[in-house]
N, C-alpha and C positions, 0 to 999 in steps of 0.2 A: 504494500499499500504506499505509494509515494505521496509527497506532500500535496500535490494537486488533487489526487484522488481522495485523500483523507479529508481535505478541506471541502471538497464537493459533498462527500457523504454527510458531513456535519452541517452542511447548508442545503441538503438535498430537498428540503421541503420548501425552499425558496428559489429553486432553479429548475430547469427543464432538460438538462443534458448531463451526460456522464463522461468523465475522462478517466481511463484506466491506464496503469503503468506497472512495471514489474515490481514485485515486492521482495523483501528480505524474508526468507523462510524462517520460521521459529524453530528452536530446538525442541525435540520431542522427549517427553518423559512422563512418568505417572504422576498425576497431581494429587493434592490432598483429598482425603475422603472423610469429612466429618460425619458424625452419626446420622442415621437415617431420619431421626426425628427433628433435625435442624432444618430451618427454612432455607431453601435454595432458590436463587434467582439466576436465570440464564438468558442469554441473547445469542441468537444464531443468525447469520446472514449468508445466503447462498446466491451467488451471482455468476452463472456460467459465462465463460469467455471474457471475464475480467481478471484482474490480478490484484489481490488474491480472490479466488473464487469462493473461499470458505473462511469464515471467522466464527469463533464461538468463545464467549466469555462467561464464566460461571463464578458466582460469589455466594457466600453463606452469611447468615445474619449475625453469627456470633464469633467469627474468627476473621483475621486479616488474610488468612490463606485463601487463595483463589486460583483458578486455572484459566489459561488461554490456549487457543489453537488457531493458527493462521497458516493457510496452505492453499494449494491448488487441489481440485477435487480428485485428480489422479495420483496425488501423493499419499504416502502412508499416513493414516490418521494417528493422532496421539496428542494429548494435552500436556502442557508444561505449567509448572507452578509459578505464581507471582503473588504480590500482596496488594490489597486494597484496604485503605484505612477506614476506621470506624465512622468518621464524619461523612465521608463520601458514601459508604454503604448505607448509613442511616437515610441519607437523601434518596438513594436508589430504592430502598424498601418502602419509603414513604410514597414515592411516585407509583410504585407497584400497587400499594394500598389504594391510592386514588383511582386506579384502574381495576379495582375489585379483584386484585390478584389474577386478572385476565380471565376470570370466570364469566362466561357468556358476554364477552366484550368483542365487538366488531370495530376494529380500528381503521380498516381500509377505507379510502375515500370513495372507492367504486366509480372512478371516472377513467376515461380513456386517456392515459398518460404513458410516458415512456416507462419501460421496465427498469426499475431501480434496485432489483434484487429482492428475493423473498426473505423477509425478516420474521423471526419468531421470538416472542417473549414467552418464557415458561416459568411457572411458580410450582415448587414442590415442597410439601411439608408433611412428613409422615406418609400416610397412604393417599393424601390429597395431591392432585396434580392438575393444573390448568394451564392452557396455552392459547395463544392467538397469533395468527399470521397476517402480514400485510405487506403491500408494496409501497404505499404512500399514505400518509395520514395527516390530518389537520388537528388531531388531538394534541393539546399542549403538553400534558403529562407524558404521553407516549413519545413526543418529539424530544423532550428533555431527557428522558431515560435512554432513548436511542443514542442521542448525542454523547451521553456519558459513556455508554458501552463502546461506541465507535472511537471515542477519544482514548479510552483505556487500551483498545486494540492498537491504535496508532502509536500511543506512548510506548507500549511494550515492544512494538516492532522497532521503534527508533532505538530503544535501549539495547535490544538484540543486535541491531546494526552496529552500534558503537562498540559493543563487546567483540563482535566478530572482526571489525576493522582493526581493533587493537591486536588481535591475534594474527590476522592474515593480510592486512592491507593498510599499514600505517600511513601510507601516502594518501589514502582515501578518507582519512579521519576528518580532515577539515570540511570536506563536502558533506559528510554525515552530520557534523556539528552545525553546518549552515541549515540543513533541513530541520534539525531539532530547534534551532533558534527561530526559524520562520514560524514553526507551529507554536512555539512558546509565545512569540509576538502576537499571534492571533488567538491566544488563549484556548487552544485546542486540546491541551494536555491536562487532564483532571488532577493528576498528582505528579508534577514534574520533579519533585524531590526524590522520586524513585530512581532517577538517573544520576543522583549525586555520586554514588560509588564509582560509576563508569567515568564521570566527568573528572572526579578527583584523581583517578588512576591515569587518565590521559594527561592531565595537568602536571603530574609528577614524573612522567616518563620522558627521559632525555632522548629516547629514540624517535619520538614524535617531532615533526617539524614545529618550529617555534610558534608560528602563527596558529597552529592547532592547539598547542599548549595554552597559549594566551586566551584563545577563544573559550576553551574548556574551563579555564580558571574564571573568566568573566561570567560565564553562564552559571557556574556553581555559586559564585558570590551573589549573583542576581537572585537565584532561587532561594538561597538562604536568607537574603535580605527581605524577600517578599513573604517569608514565613512559611 
């Protein structure tokens, strides 16, 4: 999910076209598995012939542990762990509550518009499970919740990109930092502090070009200053 594509998705309800571009694939591993009785909230988007074609974010109501999956449909499935803070999770679960936890809720606008990908919200708690699918919605709570989920996916993809550039492509780090900075400027990243370990590592690595180290240091200071 490149910067242009991510920005479009976060503004999809105010535009009528789609721009897709290659994504950085996410590492695959088994994610956390809280108890069956904990409330679980998830978001899935499937958009064939785009990049990425599949994203899924899963959060639980009582733990920072969450999972993400970002890939093409023909790639091997597998979720990876990351974290979502309590304040943001509270907001997400509040929005789900406003939507009756997706029980008997029709969010789609039901108009002839461009295909923006099939999106699914799902709520699970114990034996209860409700979900709703939509392409495009005018519902304010649903739009806000979708933007948070899409932002988390974009944020985690950028962190993954920074970590991989550190290992395999130090000359490409500055370009990745520019993408991060652009999305930070547009307030598309729900919890940018999650990138601080990667930014600090880049800032302190003498093998990285100086302009990249300076940019990473400035971004880290900016995030810390903003709280």
